[in-house]
N, C-alpha and C positions, 0 to 999 in steps of 0.2 A: 503493499500499500504505500503511495508516495503522499509527499506531503501537501500536495495540490488538492488532495481529496478532502484536506480540513478547511480549504477556503469558505465552502458555504457555511460551516459551522462558525468559521471565525467572523464572518459577515454578520450571521444571526446574533452573535453574541454582542458585537458592537452595536446593533439595533437596539438589542434591549438594554444595554448600559444607557444609550441615549435616552430611550423610553423612562428609563429608572430615575435618571438625574432629572427629568423634568417633572416626574410624579412625586419625587421626595424632596424636591426643593423648597426650602422655607420661604414663602413669598414676602415675609417680612425683613430676611435679611439682604435687602438690595443695597447695592453700593451708593455711598452717600454722594451726592454730587456738589458739596458746598465746602468741602476740603480746600484751605486756602483762598477763600473768599470771605469778604468783609459781612460781620453779622448784619442781617438786612435791617433797614430803617422800621423801627416799629415806635408805637406809643399807646402802652397799657397801663394798668392800675397794679398797685401793689395789695397783695391778698388781704392784709389786714386792715389797709385804710384805701377804700375804692376813691379816695378824692386825691391821693398822692399818686401822680404818674411815674411811671418808669419808662426810660426809652434806651435805645441802643447805646447812646453816648453814657449812660451810667455803668456800662460794662467795660468801658476805657479806663486804663490806668494801670492795670496790674493782671497777670493770667487768672483765669477764672473756670471752676468747673460749672457748666450751666447744666443742672440736672432736669429732666423731665420727670413728673410724677404724677400720682392722683390717687385719692383715697380708696378708689375702687380698684385700684391696681395691687394685685396679689404679689407678684413678682418685687413690687417695691418695699414690701415688708422685708423681704429676703435682704436687700441692700442697706435698709435702715441703719442698722446696728455700726457697718462701716461707714455711713456718712457722719453719724454721732460721734464716732471716733475722731474721724477728720475735723469735726468742728472743733476739737481741742488744739488743733494745731495753726497756729497763727498765720503760718505761711501759706495756707490754703483758703482761697476764698469760694464759698459755693453759693451760687445763685439758683434757686429753684424755679422752675415753671410749671406751675400748677394748671393742669391740662384736663380739659373736659371735665370739670367739677363745678360743684358749687361751694361758694366761700363758707358756708356754714359746716358742709361736709369735710372740707380740707382743715378748716380750723380745728374742728372735733378730732379729726385723725391725728393730727400736728400736737395736740394737746395731749392725747393719749400716748402717743410713741416718742414724742420728742421733736424739737425743732431743730435740724443742723443747719439751716441755711442763713446767711447774711441779709438776705434779699429774697422774696418770693414774688415773682411775676404771676398775676391771674390770667390765664389764657383759658377762660370758659368756652369759646368757640373757635379754637384752633387758629386764630389769627397768626400768631407767631410760629405756631406748632407747623403749619402748613410753608410757611415762609422759608425755614430751615430743614424743611425735608423730612419732618418726623414720621416715622411709620408705626411706633408704637411706645408704650411706657414698661419699664423705666429704659430711657436714653440719655446719653451724658456727652454733652460737647465741651471740648476745652478751646479755649480761646485765648490768644495771646494778649498782651498789653495794648495792643492797638485795636482789640475787637475784631480780631481776624480768625475764623474758625480753623484749627489746625488739626483736630482729631474727632472722632466719634466713636463712641462705645455704645453697642446694643447690648441690653439685657442688665442684669443685676452688676453692682460693682461689689463683688466680694473682696475680702483682704487680699486673697491671691492675684485677684485682677488688679487692685489697687497698687500692691507691690511689685507685680512682674510687668505689668502693661502700662497702667495709667500714670504711676508715680515716676517713672523714668521720663514720659513725655512731658509733664508738667515741671519737673526739676530743669530740664532742658530750655523749655521756653522761659522760665524764671531766670536762668543764667544769660540768655540771650541779650545782645547789645543792640536794641532795637531804638531807632531814632523816634524821638517823642513826636506823635502826631502833632500837626498843626492844629490849634484848637479851633472847634467848628463853631460858627455863630449860628443862631437862629434862622438867619437869613440864607447862610449857606447850606443849612442841611436839608436834604431832600425830604418832602413830607412822607410820612409815613402811609402806605398802602395809597400812593399817589393815583389821583383819577377816581379813586372808588367813592368819593364823596359827591362827584357831579355826577348828577342824572342826565344822561343823554339821551336815552331810548326809554318811551313812556307806553308803548304797544304792550299790552299784557300777554296777549296771544302771540305776539312775535317773540317776546322774551322767553315764555314758555317753550314754545317751538325751538327756538335757537340753545336754550339750556338743556332741552332734551338731546338735540342731535349732538352738541358738543360731549355732553356728558357719555352719550354712547360710545364716543372714540377715545374715552379715557379709561384706562385701566384702575382698578381698585388695588392699591398696592399692598394690601393685607389679605387679599382673596386668592382664590385660585382660578385666575382666567374669566374674571367677571368684570364687567364695566362698572363704573361708579353708579350709572343709572340703573342697573341691575340689582346692585349690593345694597342690603341694609346695614352693612358695617358702620360703626359709628364715623371712623375717618372717611368713607364714602360720603356719607350724607353731609360732612362738613365741605367736602371738595365740591359736592353739588352746590351747595351755598354760595361758595367761592365763585365758581362758574357764572353763577346768576348775577352775583355782584358785578363781574365784570363785564358781564353782556349787558346789564343796565348803564355801566359807566361808559359804553361805547367800544370796548374791544372788539375786533374782530374774531372769527372763530378761530383762526390760526394764533392769533395774539393771545388767546386764553391757553390754547394747548402750548405754545411756547413758554408761558407763564410757568405752566406745571411741569413741563419738560426741563427747564432751568434747574429746577428744585429736586425733581425725582430721577430725572435721566430719561432715557428711550422707553424705560421699562414701562413708564406710566401711559405709552400710546397703544391701543389695542393693536393698531398696524404700524409697528416700527419701521423706521426708513429702511431702505436696502443698502446696507454696509457688510463688511467683511464678516462681521460676527453673525449677523443674520443670515447671510449666504451660507456659512459653515453650519449654521444651526438647522436649517430647512435643506440644504443642498447636500450635506453628508449622507444621511439616510437614504435619499434618492439616489446619490452616487454610489453607495454601497450595494443597493438593490440593481442597478444596471450594471455594474461590475459583475456581480454575481451571475446574472442574466447571460451576459456575454460569454463568461467563464464556461457556463454549462452548455451554451450552443457549440461553442468551439470544441470540447470536451466530445460533443457527440458527432460533430463533424470529423474530427481527427481519429475516432475510435475504429479500428481496423477489426473486422469480424474474425473470429479464430477459425482457421480452416478445419473442414470436417476430419475426423479421424479415419484413415484409410482401411478399408474393408479386408479382413484377413481371409486368407484361402479358406479356412474352415467354413466361414460364413458364407463365401461364395458358393460352396459347396452344397450348404443346406439351403440356400434361396434356389439354386439350380434344381435339387431334389424336389422342394415345394412347388417350383412351376411344373415340372415334369408330372409330380401328382395330379395337379390341377386339370393338366391337358389330358391325362387317361381317363381322368372322373368325367370329363367333357365329353 
């Protein structure tokens, strides 16, 4: 048996691997697009005082851990003891983003488990979360002293994760010689959610239709191959609400898609653009099938039938005797 006989089996194994990767992939673990980008401009309020504004400028000045959490988040409880320990370290600034929560629930949760944060930004409707490409909680971003996102960790921060992964990044940023940014005045600062306060479109039927059309082209980043229109996931609901806001503000359909693509990458598109990675994803299985088919046809054409075994003299005598007997009987 030659090695070529194993080609079909090998091709089948590769196809199964492709299928297995697709089925077992955790949709929440998508690469972040925000690394080495400035923290987006935002203006929200402090959790404990809804009259106290918190903006992106408040995150400038020293490296910071920006931790996304919620009272509803089970995994947040797992990392909370680590955050409470870090709160004792004066060199670590921890900023909380209370996501998709109510103020009352968040306050009760922190009162019960402790408050490790220097500042807590209340983000009840995912305004900031979507801006920085959040897919779930807990997630933690590391910002340098000029407010640029340098690292993102998905999942709970355990003591091992802190020691082996996050602390080295944080210490390296603290040691960096970064030129102090020019102070930004209110006149120079770009407005948070620019354009979303201006109502350009007022036709409700058209707004609904465009929101539906665009939502059907955007993927729910925490679901398995569902659009945000079809999904009931909380993040999908927030993304639909954002799509509607941007449609009302006058964004074109492509501008809305580009807005989310900038934050979540091509994965957020139900029909990703034709690029090398998508060509490999869809073309590799088809190519394997074609190669396997060509190999099979080539083998069939090249196959040489084995010659029939020669008839022995004894067999010839028996055949002749049988024929002679048939003639006598006739």
